[in-house]
C-alpha positions as a printed NumPy array, in Angstrom:
array([[-40.988,  14.662, -23.808],
       [-38.525,  14.471, -20.969],
       [-35.731,  15.732, -23.27 ],
       [-37.919,  18.629, -24.415],
       [-38.677,  19.586, -20.823],
       [-35.001,  19.448, -19.906],
       [-34.059,  21.566, -22.928],
       [-36.743,  24.145, -22.081],
       [-35.547,  24.307, -18.471],
       [-31.991,  24.758, -19.656],
       [-32.968,  27.594, -22.011],
       [-34.976,  29.374, -19.316],
       [-31.934,  29.278, -17.043],
       [-29.666,  31.015, -19.572],
       [-30.151,  34.647, -18.352],
       [-28.786,  33.643, -14.938],
       [-25.466,  32.529, -16.401],
       [-23.61 ,  35.894, -16.21 ],
       [-24.244,  36.091, -12.446],
       [-23.187,  32.486, -11.988],
       [-20.118,  33.125, -14.126],
       [-19.139,  36.124, -12.028],
       [-19.514,  34.113,  -8.837],
       [-17.493,  31.253, -10.276],
       [-14.704,  33.541, -11.405],
       [-14.585,  35.272,  -8.042],
       [-14.349,  31.878,  -6.343],
       [-11.551,  30.615,  -8.548],
       [ -9.674,  33.93 ,  -8.442],
       [ -8.745,  33.63 , -12.091],
       [ -9.801,  37.141, -13.069],
       [-11.336,  40.255, -11.622],
       [-14.964,  40.394, -12.697],
       [-16.392,  43.482, -10.965],
       [-16.188,  46.471, -13.386],
       [-16.052,  48.947, -10.491],
       [-12.837,  47.408,  -9.216],
       [-11.466,  47.306, -12.745],
       [-12.131,  51.019, -13.246],
       [-10.361,  51.971, -10.009],
       [ -7.428,  49.588, -10.469],
       [ -7.024,  50.54 , -14.13 ],
       [ -6.962,  54.253, -13.349],
       [ -4.273,  53.841, -10.688],
       [ -2.161,  51.649, -12.958],
       [ -2.471,  54.051, -15.877],
       [ -1.393,  57.085, -13.859],
       [  1.736,  55.41 , -12.48 ],
       [  2.728,  53.877, -15.803],
       [  2.653,  57.072, -17.852],
       [  4.879,  58.933, -15.395],
       [  7.516,  56.233, -15.871],
       [  7.399,  55.768, -19.636],
       [  6.595,  59.193, -21.101],
       [ 10.119,  60.101, -22.397],
       [ 10.051,  57.136, -24.797],
       [  6.608,  58.232, -26.02 ],
       [  7.968,  61.719, -26.632],
       [ 10.895,  60.426, -28.709],
       [  8.634,  58.09 , -30.709],
       [  6.27 ,  60.911, -31.589],
       [  9.101,  63.261, -32.556],
       [ 10.596,  60.686, -34.937],
       [  7.209,  60.056, -36.556],
       [  6.634,  63.793, -37.056],
       [ 10.108,  64.187, -38.552],
       [  8.83 ,  63.484, -42.031],
       [ 11.184,  62.164, -44.69 ],
       [  9.691,  64.561, -47.234],
       [ 11.572,  67.373, -45.502],
       [ 15.282,  67.263, -44.532],
       [ 15.174,  65.02 , -41.42 ],
       [ 16.202,  66.76 , -38.255],
       [ 16.987,  63.679, -36.199],
       [ 19.55 ,  61.079, -37.22 ],
       [ 18.689,  58.571, -34.532],
       [ 16.902,  58.036, -31.221],
       [ 19.967,  59.186, -29.296],
       [ 20.309,  62.27 , -31.479],
       [ 16.68 ,  63.193, -30.817],
       [ 17.233,  62.866, -27.058],
       [ 20.463,  64.908, -27.137],
       [ 18.949,  67.746, -29.18 ],
       [ 15.879,  67.902, -26.964],
       [ 17.971,  68.126, -23.789],
       [ 20.318,  70.712, -25.333],
       [ 17.452,  72.949, -26.407],
       [ 14.925,  72.457, -23.611],
       [ 16.689,  70.636, -20.788],
       [ 15.66 ,  67.262, -19.363],
       [ 12.155,  68.604, -18.772],
       [ 11.83 ,  68.889, -22.557],
       [ 11.442,  65.089, -22.652],
       [  8.315,  65.542, -20.548],
       [  6.662,  68.206, -22.702],
       [  3.081,  67.097, -23.24 ],
       [  3.072,  64.87 , -20.121],
       [  0.231,  66.804, -18.501],
       [ -2.167,  66.169, -21.377],
       [ -1.267,  62.48 , -21.458],
       [ -1.462,  62.128, -17.672],
       [ -4.892,  63.738, -17.527],
       [ -6.025,  61.241, -20.139],
       [ -4.065,  58.161, -19.062],
       [ -5.997,  57.625, -15.849],
       [ -9.488,  57.638, -17.421],
       [ -8.125,  55.751, -20.458],
       [ -6.959,  52.792, -18.389],
       [-10.071,  52.995, -16.24 ],
       [-12.343,  52.778, -19.306],
       [-10.192,  50.058, -20.896],
       [-10.174,  47.664, -17.956],
       [-13.705,  48.51 , -16.878],
       [-15.1  ,  47.773, -20.337],
       [-12.961,  44.654, -20.745],
       [-14.223,  43.236, -17.439],
       [-17.809,  44.156, -18.286],
       [-17.597,  42.364, -21.639],
       [-15.611,  39.419, -20.309],
       [-18.23 ,  38.808, -17.593],
       [-20.708,  38.185, -20.404],
       [-18.267,  36.143, -22.495],
       [-16.936,  33.798, -19.8  ],
       [-18.075,  30.187, -19.682],
       [-19.899,  28.599, -16.744],
       [-16.615,  27.901, -14.934],
       [-15.635,  31.576, -15.026],
       [-12.962,  31.1  , -17.701],
       [-12.517,  33.447, -20.647],
       [-11.317,  31.612, -23.745],
       [ -8.721,  33.112, -26.077],
       [-11.008,  33.928, -29.008],
       [-13.562,  35.722, -26.864],
       [-10.811,  37.721, -25.177],
       [ -9.948,  39.086, -28.635],
       [-13.477,  40.476, -29.042],
       [-13.574,  41.808, -25.473],
       [-10.245,  43.545, -26.052],
       [-11.553,  45.027, -29.303],
       [-14.589,  46.433, -27.504],
       [-12.42 ,  47.877, -24.745],
       [-10.115,  49.515, -27.295],
       [-12.945,  51.119, -29.254],
       [-14.501,  52.471, -26.042],
       [-11.268,  54.043, -24.815],
       [-10.554,  55.489, -28.27 ],
       [-13.859,  57.335, -28.521],
       [-14.206,  58.43 , -24.901],
       [-10.624,  59.322, -24.02 ],
       [ -7.756,  58.498, -26.359],
       [ -8.621,  60.536, -29.455],
       [ -8.914,  63.95 , -27.749],
       [ -6.014,  63.157, -25.413],
       [ -3.672,  62.025, -28.178],
       [ -4.625,  64.907, -30.463],
       [ -3.707,  67.434, -27.783],
       [ -0.481,  65.577, -26.931],
       [  0.709,  65.425, -30.543],
       [ -0.11 ,  69.097, -31.104],
       [  1.865,  70.026, -27.969],
       [  4.917,  67.99 , -29.008],
       [  4.735,  69.228, -32.609],
       [  4.368,  72.811, -31.371],
       [  7.613,  72.552, -29.415],
       [  9.533,  71.677, -32.588],
       [  8.324,  74.867, -34.31 ],
       [ 10.355,  78.108, -34.272],
       [  7.791,  80.011, -32.193],
       [  5.917,  77.676, -29.813],
       [  2.495,  79.046, -28.916],
       [  1.329,  76.577, -26.27 ],
       [  2.592,  77.52 , -22.801],
       [  0.681,  74.982, -20.732],
       [ -2.018,  72.33 , -20.875],
       [ -5.093,  74.447, -20.218],
       [ -3.83 ,  77.427, -22.237],
       [ -2.986,  75.072, -25.092],
       [ -6.39 ,  73.398, -25.023],
       [ -8.117,  76.793, -25.02 ],
       [ -6.08 ,  77.847, -28.057],
       [ -6.89 ,  74.642, -29.943],
       [-10.623,  74.91 , -29.2  ],
       [-10.661,  78.641, -29.997],
       [ -8.975,  78.139, -33.363],
       [-10.473,  74.812, -34.453],
       [-13.464,  74.173, -32.205],
       [-14.034,  70.889, -30.37 ],
       [-13.387,  69.154, -33.677],
       [ -9.767,  70.22 , -33.243],
       [ -9.45 ,  67.755, -30.352],
       [-10.994,  64.905, -32.356],
       [ -8.703,  64.741, -35.366],
       [ -7.836,  61.277, -36.628],
       [-10.779,  59.568, -34.883],
       [-11.027,  56.763, -37.452],
       [ -7.311,  56.   , -37.246],
       [ -7.445,  56.152, -33.449],
       [-10.373,  53.725, -33.251],
       [ -8.596,  51.324, -35.603],
       [ -5.351,  51.642, -33.671],
       [ -6.794,  51.292, -30.162],
       [ -9.237,  48.58 , -31.151],
       [ -6.535,  46.426, -32.738],
       [ -4.113,  47.321, -29.932],
       [ -6.28 ,  46.06 , -27.111],
       [ -7.606,  43.12 , -29.125],
       [ -4.031,  41.899, -29.639],
       [ -2.877,  42.664, -26.095],
       [ -5.779,  41.056, -24.258],
       [ -5.756,  38.085, -26.631],
       [ -2.049,  37.424, -26.045],
       [ -2.295,  38.104, -22.308],
       [ -5.324,  35.849, -21.877],
       [ -3.758,  33.098, -24.011],
       [ -0.548,  33.149, -21.963],
       [ -2.476,  33.259, -18.685],
       [ -4.691,  30.338, -19.687],
       [ -1.61 ,  28.382, -20.769],
       [  0.181,  29.128, -17.492],
       [ -2.787,  28.314, -15.249],
       [ -3.71 ,  25.179, -17.186],
       [ -6.311,  23.197, -15.286],
       [ -5.417,  24.844, -11.982],
       [ -7.141,  28.256, -11.695],
       [ -5.749,  28.601,  -8.15 ],
       [ -2.157,  28.649,  -9.381],
       [ -0.536,  31.902,  -8.301],
       [  0.945,  34.252, -10.915],
       [  3.74 ,  36.291,  -9.379],
       [  4.437,  39.85 , -10.656],
       [  7.451,  38.738, -12.709],
       [  5.336,  36.265, -14.687],
       [  2.655,  38.919, -15.198],
       [  5.3  ,  41.416, -16.367],
       [  6.8  ,  38.933, -18.835],
       [  3.379,  38.116, -20.282],
       [  2.492,  41.807, -20.44 ],
       [  5.717,  42.702, -22.259],
       [  5.054,  39.914, -24.771],
       [  1.522,  41.193, -25.361],
       [  2.886,  44.714, -25.823],
       [  5.484,  43.598, -28.367],
       [  2.835,  41.72 , -30.353],
       [  0.654,  44.836, -30.52 ],
       [  3.567,  47.001, -31.713],
       [  4.403,  44.79 , -34.67 ],
       [  0.715,  44.315, -35.38 ],
       [ -0.381,  47.941, -35.634],
       [  2.546,  50.394, -35.854],
       [  1.367,  51.521, -39.345],
       [ -1.936,  52.622, -37.802],
       [ -0.019,  54.449, -35.071],
       [  2.027,  56.346, -37.674],
       [ -1.114,  57.347, -39.6  ],
       [ -2.856,  58.401, -36.376],
       [  0.097,  60.58 , -35.362],
       [  0.187,  62.324, -38.747],
       [ -3.583,  62.904, -38.673],
       [ -3.319,  64.558, -35.255],
       [ -0.253,  66.751, -35.91 ],
       [ -0.245,  70.456, -36.72 ],
       [ -0.003,  69.617, -40.443],
       [ -3.046,  67.334, -40.444],
       [ -4.703,  69.723, -42.914],
       [ -2.487,  68.221, -45.634],
       [ -4.591,  65.06 , -45.566],
       [ -8.198,  64.721, -46.704],
       [ -8.879,  61.698, -44.502],
       [ -7.264,  58.595, -43.024],
       [ -6.986,  56.757, -46.35 ],
       [ -5.502,  59.827, -48.036],
       [ -2.937,  60.103, -45.244],
       [ -1.916,  56.462, -45.726],
       [ -1.727,  56.934, -49.503],
       [  0.454,  60.055, -49.259],
       [  2.844,  58.413, -46.796],
       [  3.2  ,  55.396, -49.071],
       [  3.612,  57.511, -52.21 ],
       [  6.08 ,  60.075, -50.844],
       [  8.011,  58.134, -48.221],
       [  7.694,  54.462, -49.067],
       [  6.497,  51.409, -47.164],
       [  9.149,  51.628, -44.436],
       [  7.735,  54.986, -43.311],
       [  4.808,  53.1  , -41.786],
       [  7.263,  51.565, -39.315],
       [  9.042,  54.786, -38.407],
       [  9.481,  55.031, -34.642],
       [  9.01 ,  51.286, -34.136],
       [ 12.109,  50.835, -31.937],
       [ 11.293,  53.546, -29.387],
       [  7.645,  52.513, -29.461],
       [  8.611,  48.879, -28.872],
       [ 10.593,  49.801, -25.779],
       [  7.874,  52.041, -24.416],
       [  4.955,  49.705, -25.114],
       [  6.617,  46.587, -23.674],
       [  7.437,  48.498, -20.494],
       [  4.035,  50.187, -20.543],
       [  1.956,  47.013, -20.814],
       [  4.134,  45.105, -18.346],
       [  3.827,  47.874, -15.732],
       [  0.096,  48.346, -16.26 ],
       [ -0.775,  44.665, -15.912],
       [  1.459,  44.195, -12.857],
       [  0.089,  47.236, -11.035],
       [ -3.451,  46.386, -12.108],
       [ -3.257,  42.834, -10.771],
       [ -1.679,  43.969,  -7.492],
       [ -4.295,  46.682,  -6.943],
       [ -7.003,  44.135,  -7.739],
       [ -5.6  ,  41.785,  -5.094],
       [ -5.797,  44.572,  -2.516],
       [ -9.313,  45.584,  -3.574],
       [-10.501,  41.98 ,  -3.371],
       [ -9.535,  41.996,   0.309],
       [-11.194,  45.286,   1.233],
       [-14.052,  45.467,  -1.288],
       [-16.249,  42.386,  -1.149],
       [-18.545,  41.883,  -4.131],
       [-21.035,  39.183,  -5.022]])
């Protein structure tokens, strides 16, 4: 009887665990648990990061759009950079930045906000998030950012970059370009490749947060008060970024093709993958891997470092339960 009473008391106490978990995590300082702080810190980190890394994103996208089925225009990464600067100046490497910047801030805000929201629920009673649960939390964060922000943002960005490579570019600015896309294709024109984007972002963040959480848990060990300096955070972030590149570059290639100006060639995501494989071979799924690897490693390292530093500041000025 006593065991039954204890078990019943334990079960009735279960709903209070998330609040206790949040308090425990805040006490140990192992991880930010308030979604509001995560949204603000993530948005700041995302805005700074994209301004630094955009040229590598531009080159990656250009190489992926330079389909092998046609005579390739670019011989290498360096050749792509040289041609772009010759034809459009250095600012040509930043064509499409506005669309990505407008989306990068809410993207990171949604990503970190959702991850913290889910991780609050998934943490154990000591406030620790285990590696396997971080994978699911990262997946949820990736799907949320894909649907709410990434798909329309990336579609517009790819159309802008692809438009510049045409003989008569028709997009003269972000807002004018968006108006043209919506006028010609409707809102659906900003949501091309949604399935591929959800798959890409979901797997992206699942891999990144899993690797980052695994490395953090390994580094902290049994001492949650151990300080992680920015260099350690950057190294872990770069490792997480590299893992995500090798894990889902094929999905990134398919997503880019589905969002380009020639997306009408493909019936759906599976048809796009089939046509790439049939016409260009298996290696085409890894086109643009090198520039993407450089960008993503730098991207994830910068985002996590800035995020953690902003969180540290917010923890001092924004007290939460």
